[in-house]
C-alpha positions in Angstrom: 7.0 27.1 -26.6 8.9 30.6 -26.4 12.1 30.4 -23.8 10.5 33.2 -21.5 7.2 31.1 -21.9 8.6 28.0 -20.3 6.8 27.1 -17.4 6.6 23.3 -15.8 3.2 23.3 -14.9 2.7 23.9 -18.7 5.3 21.7 -20.1 4.2 18.9 -18.1 0.8 18.9 -20.4 2.8 18.8 -23.6 3.1 15.4 -25.6 6.0 17.6 -27.4 9.0 15.9 -26.4 11.1 18.3 -28.2 9.7 20.7 -26.1 10.4 18.2 -22.7 14.5 17.9 -24.0 14.6 21.7 -24.1 13.1 22.5 -20.6 15.4 20.1 -19.0 18.6 21.7 -20.4 16.8 25.4 -19.6 15.0 24.8 -16.5 15.9 23.3 -13.1 14.5 19.7 -13.1 14.3 19.7 -9.3 12.5 22.7 -8.4 9.1 22.8 -6.9 5.7 24.3 -7.2 3.9 25.3 -4.0 2.2 22.1 -3.3 5.6 20.4 -3.4 5.6 18.9 -6.7 8.5 18.4 -8.9 8.3 18.6 -12.8 8.7 14.5 -12.3 5.6 14.5 -10.0 3.6 16.7 -12.6 4.7 15.2 -15.8 3.2 12.0 -13.9 0.2 13.7 -12.7 -0.7 15.2 -16.4 0.1 12.0 -17.6 2.9 12.6 -19.8 4.0 9.6 -22.2 7.1 7.2 -21.0 8.9 8.5 -23.4 8.6 12.4 -22.1 9.3 11.0 -18.5 12.5 8.9 -19.6 14.0 12.2 -21.2 13.8 13.8 -17.4 14.9 10.6 -16.1 18.0 10.7 -17.8 18.9 14.2 -16.3 19.2 12.1 -12.8 16.1 14.3 -11.0 15.1 13.6 -7.7 13.4 10.1 -7.4 12.4 10.1 -3.8 11.7 13.9 -3.6 8.3 13.8 -1.8 5.5 16.4 -2.4 3.0 18.0 0.4 0.7 14.8 0.7 3.8 12.5 1.0 4.0 11.3 -2.2 6.8 10.5 -3.9 7.1 10.0 -8.0 6.4 6.3 -7.6 3.2 7.0 -5.6 2.2 9.5 -8.0 2.5 7.0 -11.1 0.6 4.1 -8.9 -1.9 6.5 -8.2 -2.8 7.7 -11.7 -2.7 3.7 -12.8 0.7 4.4 -15.1 1.8 0.6 -15.2 5.0 1.6 -17.6 5.8 4.8 -15.8 5.9 2.7 -12.5 8.2 -0.2 -14.5 10.2 3.0 -15.8 10.6 4.3 -12.3 11.8 0.7 -11.1 14.0 1.1 -13.8 15.8 4.0 -13.1 16.4 3.0 -9.2 13.5 4.4 -7.5 12.9 3.1 -4.1 10.3 0.6 -3.2 10.6 1.1 0.6 9.8 4.3 2.7 11.0 5.3 5.7 7.6 5.7 7.2 6.8 1.6 7.1 5.2 -0.8 4.8 2.0 2.0 5.2 4.6 4.8 3.6 4.9 3.0 0.4 4.0 2.9 -3.2 3.0 -0.8 -3.3 0.5 -0.1 0.5 -0.7 2.8 -2.2 -1.2 0.3 -5.0 -3.3 -2.7 -2.7 -6.3 -1.5 -4.7 -5.2 -3.0 -8.0 -3.9 -6.3 -7.8 -1.8 -5.6 -10.8 0.0 -2.6 -10.2 0.8 -3.9 -6.6 2.1 -7.1 -8.0 4.8 -4.5 -9.6 5.9 -3.8 -6.7 6.1 -7.2 -4.6 10.3 -6.3 -3.8 9.0 -3.7 -1.4 10.4 -4.6 2.4 7.0 -6.3 3.7 5.1 -6.6 0.7 2.5 -9.6 0.4 1.5 -11.0 -3.0 -2.2 -10.4 -3.5 -3.3 -12.3 -6.6 -3.6 -16.1 -6.0 -3.8 -18.6 -8.2 -6.5 -21.0 -8.5 -5.3 -23.8 -6.1 -4.5 -20.9 -3.8 -7.9 -19.2 -4.3 -9.7 -23.0 -3.4 -7.6 -22.8 -0.4 -8.7 -19.4 1.0 -12.2 -20.2 -0.3 -12.4 -23.3 1.3 -11.6 -21.7 5.1 -13.9 -18.8 4.1 -16.8 -21.1 3.7 -15.9 -23.8 6.3 -19.6 -23.6 8.2 -17.5 -24.9 11.5 -15.5 -22.2 13.2 -13.6 -25.2 14.9 -12.5 -26.3 11.5 -11.8 -23.3 10.2 -9.5 -22.4 13.0 -7.5 -25.1 12.6 -7.3 -24.9 9.1 -5.9 -21.2 9.3 -3.3 -22.1 12.5 -1.9 -24.7 9.2 -1.2 -22.2 6.9 2.2 -21.5 6.4 1.9 -19.0 3.3 1.9 -15.0 4.4 -0.1 -14.6 0.9 -2.8 -17.0 2.5 -3.4 -16.0 5.9 -3.5 -11.8 4.4 -6.6 -13.2 1.6 -8.5 -15.0 4.4 -8.1 -11.7 6.7 -9.1 -9.7 3.8 -12.1 -12.0 3.1 -13.3 -12.8 6.5 -16.6 -11.9 7.5 -16.1 -10.5 10.8 -19.6 -10.8 11.9 -18.6 -14.5 12.4 -17.1 -13.5 15.5 -12.8 -13.6 17.0 -11.5 -16.8 17.1 -10.6 -17.1 13.5 -8.7 -13.9 13.5 -7.5 -14.7 16.4 -5.8 -17.7 15.1 -4.6 -15.7 12.0 -2.8 -13.4 14.6 -1.3 -16.0 16.2 0.2 -17.7 12.9 3.7 -17.2 12.7 3.7 -16.7 8.9 1.5 -13.8 9.5 3.0 -10.6 8.1 3.0 -7.4 9.2 0.3 -5.5 7.2 -1.9 -8.3 7.7 -1.8 -7.8 11.2 -2.3 -3.8 10.6 -5.4 -4.5 8.3 -6.7 -6.7 11.2 -6.6 -3.4 13.3 -8.6 -1.6 10.9 -10.9 -4.5 9.8 -11.9 -5.2 13.7 -12.2 -1.6 14.4 -9.5 -2.4 17.8 -10.1 1.4 19.3 -13.5 0.7 19.9 -12.5 -2.8 22.1 -9.7 -1.0 23.2 -11.8 2.1 24.8 -14.1 -0.4 25.7 -15.1 0.3 29.7 -13.8 -2.9 31.3 -17.2 -3.5 32.9 -18.7 -3.8 29.0 -16.5 -6.4 28.2 -14.9 -8.4 31.2 -18.5 -10.0 31.6 -18.8 -11.5 28.4 -17.2 -14.4 26.9 -17.2 -13.5 23.3 -16.5 -9.7 24.1 -13.1 -10.5 26.4 -11.9 -12.4 22.8 -12.3 -9.3 21.0 -11.0 -7.3 23.3 -8.2 -10.1 23.7 -7.2 -9.7 20.1 -7.2 -6.1 19.5 -4.5 -5.8 22.6 -2.2 -8.3 21.5 -2.5 -6.1 17.9 -1.7 -3.1 19.7 1.4 -4.8 21.3 2.4 -5.6 17.9 2.7 -2.2 16.6 -0.7 -2.5 14.3 -2.1 0.5 16.4 -4.5 3.6 15.3 -1.2 5.5 15.1 0.6 3.2 12.4 -2.9 3.3 10.7 -2.6 7.3 9.7 -0.8 6.9 6.5 -3.3 4.6 4.9 
């Protein structure tokens, strides 16, 4: 590729390491395209081999730049399922945390892929999503408990944020509010679990419901109580916008 033809969009698609080496010396390695993407983001999006990514990183590129979608390079690597690139970015000091809180992190973006998310467990507020067999047995025992009272009792006894999170994630919300109130009231319940609960229970529905509709029904009153409690703890609809 001739120097006058060098363009980060095209360079990011190459697998030739010599081209990358030339580009980082001849072009601005931190320039932005119309969508706010840096050369590093373009290389990740176009699945450049990690050796090429390393060449860019060794140039001292901005790891925390955000594109117009709010993605950093680390979030791009997660979205495009590039585990080795995630490891490399962390090696070079990419931040795990986000100024927007847990919902703005690469860990949150990785949650559908537990193996990927576990690479980012150093994130402030993250919980381990992969359970060992014994932990899964405990969670299954709670979720398949036929007695709601016994289920609530077992949830209250949990001291692990990971197990509480897994119970909330696997809960059948048609079974009523009591077990989730027990999870909400458990001191070990993590912030991200509360945020998930707000979304899973469709808390806005209960908060918007007219008092006449919920005040004369015991189950409805409990759902309303849970929604209000989650809202007070900051698990509001506004917090869900970055998900």
